[in-house]
N, C-alpha and C positions, 0 to 999 in steps of 0.2 A: 472436469473430464480431459482426458489426455487423448492426441490424436494418433491412431495407428494407421500404418499403410498395411493391407494386405494385398499381396500380388498374386492372383490366380483365384477363380470362382467355382472351382471343382470343390471336392468333399472337404479337402484339407483347410482350404481358405474359408470355405463357409463355415464350417464347425468352429473354426479359430474365431470369427468374427462373430458368431452368434454369441459364444460364451463370453467373448469381450466386451459385446454390446451388454450383455445380462448385466455382465459386472459394473457399467457405466462408462466404458471407454467409449468414444467416438472412433469408429473404423470407416475409413475409406477403401473400398475393396476394387480395386482394379482388374479387367480381364481384357486378354489382348483381341480374343474372338469378339465376334457380333452377338456370342450368346453365351448365357453360364451354364455350368455343369460339368465342364471340362470334358474327358473322353468318356464320361457318363451320361452325357446329354442324350436325350429322349425328344422325339417330336412326332408329330402326327403327321404320315404320308399323305399330302394332298390328294394323290390318286386313289388311295384304298380307304384311307381314314384309320389306318393301321398305326400303333405306336411302334414307331422304330427306335432301336438301339443305335444312333448315328453312327457311332465307333465301335460297333461290336458288341455281341450279345455281354449283357451284366447280371449275374443272378446273385443277388445277396445273401449271404451264407455267414454262419458265426457260431461260435459256442460261448461267447461273451454275453450276458443276459444284459451287462449294463449298456452296450452298443446296441443291442436289438431294442430294448425298451426307448432309447434315445431316438432311433431312427423312427420309430413309432409315434412319436410325438409329432409327427410331420405329414405323415400320411399312413393310409392303411396298407400293410404288406401282405398282400394275398399268396399264401402258402403254394409254393412251386418247387417241384422236384425235377430236377435237370438230368433226363435220362438221354446221354450222348449216344448216337450210333456212331460206327465207324465201318468205311467201305474199304476193302483190300483185296486185293486179287479177285475182283468181280464178285464179291460176295459182302454181305452186311452181317455186323458183329455188334454185340453190346459193349460199350466202353463204361468205366474203366474194366480192365481185364477182371472177370470173374467165373463162375464155375461153369457158366452157360457159354461165355465166350471160348473158356478152354474144352469143354467137350464139344461143342460146335466146330472149332479149329480142327481137332486132332480127330472129328468122328468118334468119340467115345462116350460112355456114359458113366463118368467117374462119380463118386462121392466125395465129400470134403477132405476127408483123408486121404483118399486115393490120390486125388488132384494134386495136394501140397507134396505127396511123396513122389509123383510123377515130373511135377517142376522141377524139384530138387534134381531127380536124375537127368534133366536136360542143362540144368544151370552148370555155370564154369565154376565150381567150388575152388579152383586153383586161386581164383581172385579174392583175397581176404579183406582188403580194404579199397572199394572202389574208388576209384579218383575222376573217372572222368563219366559222361551219360552212358557210355558204350558199355564200359566195365560195370555200370551200376545194371543194366539191363541183361547183360551176359551173366551177370553173377545171381540175378533174382529170378529170370524168365526164360533163359536160354537163347539161342540164336534164333529159332525160326519165329518165336512170337516178337523178340527184337526187330527181325527183319520184315515181317508183316506190319507191325502196327506203329513202331516207334524209329526204325530209320528213315525212311522216305519224309514223313510227316517232318521229323524233327530239322533235316536237312533243309527241307522248303522253310520252316519257320522261322529259323535261324540264320542261314545261311552260311553255315559252316558244316563240316564233318562232324557228326555228333562224337566222335575221338577226341574233338578239342574241347569240348563244352564240359563245364563241371558237373559232378553226380548229383549236386543238390536239387538240378531242376529236374529230375526223373524222380527223386523221392517224393515229390509232390502229386505224384500218380500212385495211389494205392492198386494190389493186386488183392482180390477178394476170394474166397473158397467157398462161398455160398452165391445165391442166386440175387443178391442184391446189387442192382442198376442204377441204384442213385449216384450221381457222379460225385457228390460231395458225403462227407461224414458229419456233417454239422449239425447241431441240435435244433438252430433255428435256419429256416429257410424260407425265402420268398422274395415278390418284385412287388414294387409299389404300385398300387392301383391306379396313380395318375401317372406314372412315370418319374425317373429320376430328377428331371429338371424341376418338377413341381416340387419335389422334397427340397431341393438345394433352394429354390425361389423362397418357400416358406422358411428356412433357416435365416435368409437373407431379409426378410420382411421384418425389419425392427426399425425403430426411431434413431437408434443411435449408429445405423449402417447406411452408408451411401455407397450404390454401386454405379461402376464406370464401365461400359462394355465397348468394345473397339479401342482400347486403350492400353499402349504398350508400355510400361515403365520400364527404365534402365535404374541401374545403380544411382546414378548423378541424380536422378529424378525424386530420390527419397530421401533427400538431406533434410527437408522440413518436417519430417515426422520424427517424432520419440522413439518408434521403433517399426520395424518392418518385417513382415513375415511373409516369405518368398517360397513359392511352391512352383516356380518355373524351374528351366533346364539349369542344373548348378553350375555349369561351364558359361551359359550366357550370362550369367550373373558377374562373372569375373572378366568378363569380355574375351573369352577363350583363351586367356593367358599362358594357360598350362597345357593347351591342346584341346581337342574334341572328344567327349567321351562318345562311346559308339551306343546308337540305338537301332532297334527293328522298326518299321514302320508298317502300316496296313493300307491297301489299296481294296475298295469294295465296287463289285461290280453289280448294280442294282438291277433286277429284273422283276416286272410285273406279270401274272399268270392269273387264270381264272382257277377256282376250286383252292385244291390242296397240291402243292408242289412236290412235297416229300414225306409229309406225315409226321413230321418231327422238329422241334426247334433248332437243333445242331445235328448234322452229319460231318463227321472228319473224313478226309478223303487221303489215306494214308500212303497210296502209290506213288512214288517219287515223279513219274512220268505225268500224274496229273497236276497243272500248274496251281491251282488254287488248294489251299489247305483244307477248307471247311465251308460249306453251305449252311447258312442261318436262315431260317423262315421265321418271321418276326410276329405272325399272328400266334404262331405257339408259343409265345412267352407271355401271352395273355388270354388263356384258354376259357376265362370267363367272358371276353368279346366274341361277337359273331361276326366275320366278313365273308361276303362271297368271293372275293379276289384276294389273291395274295402276293406280297413282295419278299423276295429272296436275296440275299448278297452273298455272292460268291467272294471268299475272302483272299487275297493275294499278299504275302509277306514280302519284304525288300529291305535293302539298306536304307537307313533313312538319311536323307540328304539335308542341306541347308532349310531350305522351304518347307519340308515335310513335317507331320506331326508326328513326335517322338513317342513310341508306344512301349517298348519292351527295352529295358538296360541289357545289353550283351553281357558285359563284366568278365570279359576275356583278361588274360594276363595284362596286357597292355593297359587296358581301360583301369584295373585296379591300380596301377603304378599311377596313372593320371589323376584318378579318383583321388589316392592319398596325397596328391599334392593340392588338389581342391580342399580337401579336408582340412589342412592345417590353414589354408587362407580363411575357409568358415570359420573357425575355432578363433581367429584372431579379430572376426567381425563382430564385434559384441553388440552392435546395434540392429543385427539381422538374425533373425531365427529360421531355419531352413526346414522345409516341412514337404511330406508327399513323396511320390515316387520319383519325379522329377529332382526335385529339390535335396533329396537325398540319395539318388541313383541306386535305387533299389526295386525290385518287383514286389508290388504291395497290394492286397486283395483290399477290397472297398473297407471291410469291418475293421482291417488294422489301419488301414488311412484313418479312419475314425476315432478308432481308440487314441492313437498317437497324438492327433489334433486335441482332443478333449484334454489329454495330458498335458501337450505343450501350453495352451491355453491357461489352464490351472496352475501350472508353474509360473507362468508369468504373472499372472494376478497375485498368487502367493508371495511373489518376490518384490512387489510394487512397495514403497515405502508408506 
């Protein structure tokens, strides 16, 4: 057996550990926090008994049958459709923008073809190749929908004017010309019956895996291992020698109420004068359970400071220049493989994280003598 060091016990680290352990490698997994699961961590709220998504809502969705089959080896995934609502200008709408949203917002009764033509008449056709978030919105939905649903929310979420953000961020949000209010287009969608932490616990439950929580390892601490898989912040691994990469983080204000607080799992608050970005009501992520009380999280986005948990890589031009310098250092570090959202400084959904972790593990196993 060869000893492998894996830093981070989120999905990336857990999948890599499981695959290598199955192949006969002895794996030591180190997690700086006092619990496993990373930002997908779930836990029962002691006051209400509700399964809480500790770091914000996570709905598993994918078109990849391989990944879908893989995660279901570790728990049952109960079908779940994420139907997000948005509060803008004192009214509640369906998100993402669909035919109901368009008709309700403009006070019309348009058919799909009429709605498509109507939005084209509102869009800025002079923008041929959108470069920024704002240009992308103006090109495809026009000024009114952009101002109502995207500008304020995005400014709160990212802390910068949407005109400075890349267009790629908005490309993740579809516009539909039917009444489909499923937030995702993915073929497979669900939430694990026993929570994400249970899934990751099952992944790490192997005789060849040792898990150490509350253990923060730095680069010099890994010299005794044959190879290290690192899923922490890329700049931290190199001692911030090339500068700090910029992240957004989240603060959550929890409230416990009787009954049902908002009638939906997630409601976005699009107006810029409302300080929170959204409210999540966690019992709605497990509709198969019954709870008399409820717990909600008001979500606030802010710049990530040194002691905060990083969530979203900002990836503005300055960040990309810093990232390029770290990428060169990472390429030179042959004893370390960088994985996951933090290790590669990319926004990754869970299914992409798992697919990449499976591929990294398979590549490492295949390349061993």
